[in-house]
C-alpha positions as CSV (number, residue, x, y, z in Angstrom):
1,X,96.7,80.8,114.7
2,X,94.4,82.7,112.6
3,X,94.6,83.1,109.0
4,X,93.8,86.6,107.2
5,X,93.7,87.3,103.5
6,X,94.7,90.7,102.6
7,X,93.3,92.5,99.7
8,X,96.4,91.6,97.5
9,X,95.5,87.8,98.4
10,X,98.4,87.2,100.8
11,X,97.6,84.9,103.7
12,X,98.8,86.1,107.0
13,X,99.1,84.1,109.9
14,X,98.2,86.2,112.9
15,X,97.7,84.9,116.4
16,X,94.9,86.5,118.3
17,X,95.5,87.4,122.0
18,X,93.8,85.3,124.6
19,X,91.1,86.4,127.1
20,X,93.8,86.3,130.1
21,X,96.2,88.5,128.1
22,X,93.6,91.0,126.9
23,X,92.3,91.4,130.5
24,X,95.6,91.8,132.1
25,X,96.4,94.5,129.6
26,X,93.0,96.3,130.4
27,X,93.6,96.2,134.1
28,X,97.2,97.8,133.6
29,X,95.4,100.4,131.4
30,X,92.9,101.0,134.1
31,X,95.2,101.4,136.8
32,X,97.2,103.8,134.8
33,X,94.3,106.0,134.1
34,X,93.1,106.0,137.7
35,X,96.5,107.0,138.9
36,X,96.5,109.9,136.3
37,X,92.9,111.0,137.1
38,X,93.7,111.2,141.0
39,X,96.8,113.1,140.2
40,X,95.0,115.7,138.0
41,X,91.9,115.9,140.2
42,X,94.3,116.7,143.4
43,X,96.3,119.3,141.2
44,X,92.9,120.8,140.1
45,X,91.6,120.9,143.6
46,X,94.8,122.6,145.1
47,X,95.1,125.1,142.2
48,X,91.5,125.9,142.0
49,X,90.4,125.9,145.6
50,X,88.2,128.8,146.4
51,X,89.0,130.3,143.0
52,X,85.7,129.3,141.1
53,X,82.2,127.9,142.5
54,X,81.7,124.4,143.3
55,X,79.6,123.9,140.2
56,X,82.5,124.9,137.8
57,X,85.0,122.9,139.5
58,X,82.6,119.9,139.5
59,X,82.2,120.5,135.5
60,X,86.1,120.8,135.3
61,X,86.4,117.5,137.2
62,X,84.0,116.0,134.7
63,X,86.1,117.0,131.8
64,X,89.1,115.4,133.2
65,X,87.4,112.3,133.8
66,X,86.0,112.2,130.2
67,X,89.5,113.2,128.9
68,X,91.3,110.4,130.7
69,X,88.5,107.8,130.0
70,X,87.7,108.6,126.4
71,X,90.0,111.1,124.7
72,X,93.3,109.9,125.8
73,X,92.7,106.2,125.2
74,X,91.4,107.0,121.6
75,X,94.3,109.4,120.9
76,X,96.9,107.0,122.2
77,X,95.5,104.0,120.2
78,X,95.1,106.2,117.1
79,X,98.7,107.4,117.2
80,X,100.4,104.2,118.1
81,X,98.1,102.0,115.8
82,X,96.5,100.0,118.3
83,X,99.0,100.2,121.4
84,X,98.4,101.2,124.9
85,X,100.6,100.8,128.0
86,X,98.9,97.7,129.0
87,X,99.3,96.2,125.5
88,X,102.9,97.4,125.2
89,X,103.6,95.4,128.5
90,X,101.6,92.4,127.3
91,X,103.0,92.4,123.7
92,X,99.3,92.9,122.0
93,X,98.2,95.2,119.6
94,X,94.8,96.2,118.2
95,X,94.4,95.6,114.5
96,X,91.4,95.4,112.0
97,X,89.7,92.2,110.9
98,X,92.1,92.2,107.7
99,X,95.2,92.5,109.7
100,X,95.9,96.2,108.8
101,X,96.4,98.9,111.3
102,X,93.5,101.0,112.9
103,X,92.6,104.3,112.5
104,X,90.7,107.0,114.4
105,X,87.2,105.5,113.3
106,X,88.0,102.2,115.1
107,X,89.6,103.7,117.9
108,X,86.8,106.0,118.5
109,X,84.3,103.3,118.3
110,X,86.3,100.9,120.7
111,X,86.6,103.9,123.1
112,X,83.0,104.7,123.3
113,X,81.9,101.2,123.9
114,X,84.8,100.7,126.7
115,X,82.8,103.3,128.8
116,X,79.7,101.1,128.7
117,X,81.0,97.6,128.9
118,X,84.4,98.1,130.8
119,X,83.7,101.0,133.1
120,X,80.0,101.4,133.6
121,X,79.4,97.5,133.9
122,X,82.7,96.6,135.4
123,X,83.9,94.5,132.4
124,X,80.9,92.1,132.7
125,X,79.6,92.8,129.3
126,X,82.9,92.7,127.7
127,X,83.6,89.3,129.5
128,X,80.3,87.8,128.5
129,X,80.8,88.8,124.7
130,X,84.4,87.6,124.5
131,X,83.3,84.1,125.8
132,X,81.4,83.5,122.8
133,X,84.1,84.8,120.1
134,X,87.0,82.6,118.9
135,X,89.3,86.0,119.1
136,X,88.3,87.0,122.5
137,X,86.6,90.0,120.9
138,X,84.5,92.6,123.2
139,X,81.5,94.6,121.9
140,X,83.5,97.2,120.9
141,X,85.8,95.1,118.7
142,X,82.7,93.6,117.0
143,X,81.4,97.1,116.1
144,X,84.8,98.3,114.9
145,X,85.8,95.4,113.1
146,X,88.8,95.0,115.1
147,X,90.8,92.3,117.5
148,X,93.8,92.0,119.7
149,X,96.8,90.3,118.2
150,X,99.9,89.0,119.9
151,X,103.0,90.6,118.6
152,X,105.5,88.7,120.8
153,X,105.1,85.2,119.6
154,X,107.7,82.5,120.5
155,X,109.0,81.2,117.1
156,X,109.8,77.4,117.2
157,X,113.0,76.7,115.8
158,X,112.9,74.9,112.4
159,X,114.3,71.4,112.3
160,X,117.2,71.5,109.5
161,X,116.7,69.0,106.9
162,X,119.5,66.7,106.3
163,X,120.1,64.3,103.2
164,X,119.5,60.9,104.2
165,X,123.0,59.2,103.6
166,X,121.7,56.2,101.6
167,X,120.2,58.6,99.1
168,X,123.1,61.0,98.6
169,X,124.3,59.4,95.3
170,X,120.8,59.3,94.1
171,X,120.1,62.9,94.8
172,X,123.4,63.9,93.2
173,X,122.2,62.9,89.8
174,X,118.3,63.3,90.1
175,X,116.5,65.7,87.9
176,X,114.2,67.5,90.5
177,X,114.2,70.7,88.2
178,X,110.5,70.1,87.3
179,X,109.0,70.1,90.7
180,X,106.3,72.6,91.2
181,X,107.0,75.2,93.5
182,X,103.7,74.7,95.2
183,X,104.2,71.2,95.7
184,X,107.8,71.9,97.2
185,X,106.3,74.2,99.8
186,X,103.6,71.6,100.7
187,X,106.5,69.1,101.2
188,X,108.5,71.5,103.3
189,X,105.6,72.1,105.5
190,X,104.8,68.5,105.9
191,X,108.3,67.8,107.0
192,X,108.4,70.9,109.5
193,X,105.0,69.8,111.1
194,X,105.3,65.9,110.8
195,X,106.6,65.3,114.2
196,X,103.4,67.0,115.5
197,X,101.0,64.7,113.6
198,X,99.5,61.5,114.5
199,X,101.1,58.3,113.2
200,X,98.2,57.4,110.7
201,X,98.0,61.0,109.5
202,X,101.8,61.4,108.9
203,X,102.1,58.2,107.0
204,X,99.1,58.9,104.8
205,X,100.3,62.5,104.0
206,X,103.8,61.1,103.2
207,X,102.7,58.6,100.9
208,X,100.5,60.9,99.0
209,X,103.2,63.7,98.7
210,X,105.8,61.0,97.8
211,X,103.6,59.7,95.0
212,X,102.8,63.3,93.6
213,X,106.5,64.2,93.9
214,X,107.6,61.0,92.0
215,X,106.1,62.2,89.0
216,X,108.2,65.1,88.7
217,X,111.6,63.3,89.5
218,X,113.7,61.3,87.5
219,X,115.1,58.7,88.0
220,X,112.9,57.4,90.7
221,X,114.4,56.6,94.1
222,X,115.5,53.0,94.8
223,X,112.3,50.7,95.4
224,X,112.9,50.1,99.3
225,X,113.0,54.0,100.0
226,X,110.5,55.0,102.6
227,X,108.4,58.0,101.4
228,X,109.2,60.5,104.2
229,X,112.8,59.6,103.4
230,X,112.3,60.3,99.7
231,X,110.6,63.8,100.6
232,X,113.6,64.5,102.9
233,X,116.1,63.8,100.1
234,X,114.1,65.9,97.5
235,X,113.8,68.9,99.7
236,X,117.4,68.8,100.9
237,X,118.5,68.4,97.5
238,X,116.2,71.5,96.2
239,X,117.3,73.6,99.1
240,X,121.2,72.9,98.2
241,X,120.8,73.5,94.6
242,X,119.0,76.6,95.2
243,X,121.5,77.8,97.6
244,X,124.4,77.1,95.3
245,X,122.8,78.8,92.2
246,X,122.1,81.8,94.5
247,X,125.9,82.0,95.5
248,X,126.8,81.5,91.7
249,X,124.6,84.4,91.0
250,X,125.8,86.5,93.9
251,X,129.4,86.1,92.7
252,X,128.7,86.8,89.2
253,X,127.0,90.2,90.5
254,X,129.7,91.1,92.7
255,X,132.2,90.4,89.9
256,X,130.1,92.7,87.6
257,X,130.0,95.3,90.2
258,X,133.9,95.3,90.6
259,X,134.3,95.8,86.9
260,X,131.8,98.5,86.7
261,X,133.6,100.4,89.8
262,X,136.9,100.1,88.0
263,X,138.3,103.1,86.0
264,X,137.9,102.7,82.3
265,X,141.6,102.5,81.9
266,X,143.7,100.7,84.2
267,X,147.1,101.6,85.6
268,X,149.6,101.1,82.7
269,X,146.7,100.6,80.2
270,X,146.4,103.1,77.1
271,X,143.3,104.4,75.5
272,X,142.2,102.8,72.3
273,X,143.5,104.7,69.3
274,X,146.3,106.6,71.3
275,X,149.9,105.4,70.8
276,X,152.0,107.7,73.2
277,X,152.2,111.4,74.1
278,X,152.8,112.2,70.3
279,X,149.2,111.4,69.5
280,X,147.6,108.5,67.6
281,X,149.9,105.7,66.2
282,X,150.3,105.7,62.6
283,X,148.8,102.9,60.8
């Protein structure tokens, strides 16, 4: 996973495509271009056979080749913001180094360099350059400031945090409102990644986070509470309380919306200051 910091200081977790996925997408694109080139050249040969001199026919065939190898890929990549037939099949997309969508300039640079490193050198230059780059960039990507990103990433199901039964009574009365949001996020991330950590690193991080969180929680948990169990209880209690507050806010909002959409005077009610059909009620 690759971290990209945008201009708004937002960290994006993007997974670069591996060399095998990129190579297979290029093969699909090349096969599609070969089929299209053969069909067009056969069509031109049948339609213009004997109409023009051989030099003009050769020049027209060269134009078709340039159209298929450069103009068409650049146009498709620009309009689809980094897609092609091969990348669509493999679930890839070309993006800028900052994670944004590419433009014509990026697609044109990549297309020009592709003629050299993929077609003329049969992919050897692209292969050598990508071997020494962590994002499997080819030369065109290095000059254009782009790389291939995986769009179809299998999301791992998150483990549901459960309140430890022995800490339910303590969590029901504990004051965790002063817990900083940044610390709460770190605790949640640790609990999600804990099964993949080594035992020593897991124990060390649990102790450090529990010691930091205990400064913002009152009363402290029982003395024999395991640090990771304490973190589970705090995160689960915070989640449940935030959810309950959100549901209360939603109920109040829906109640206010119903009152606002009700007619000013309900059925059977009379406007203020009116006594009946004869006019205002006498004081």
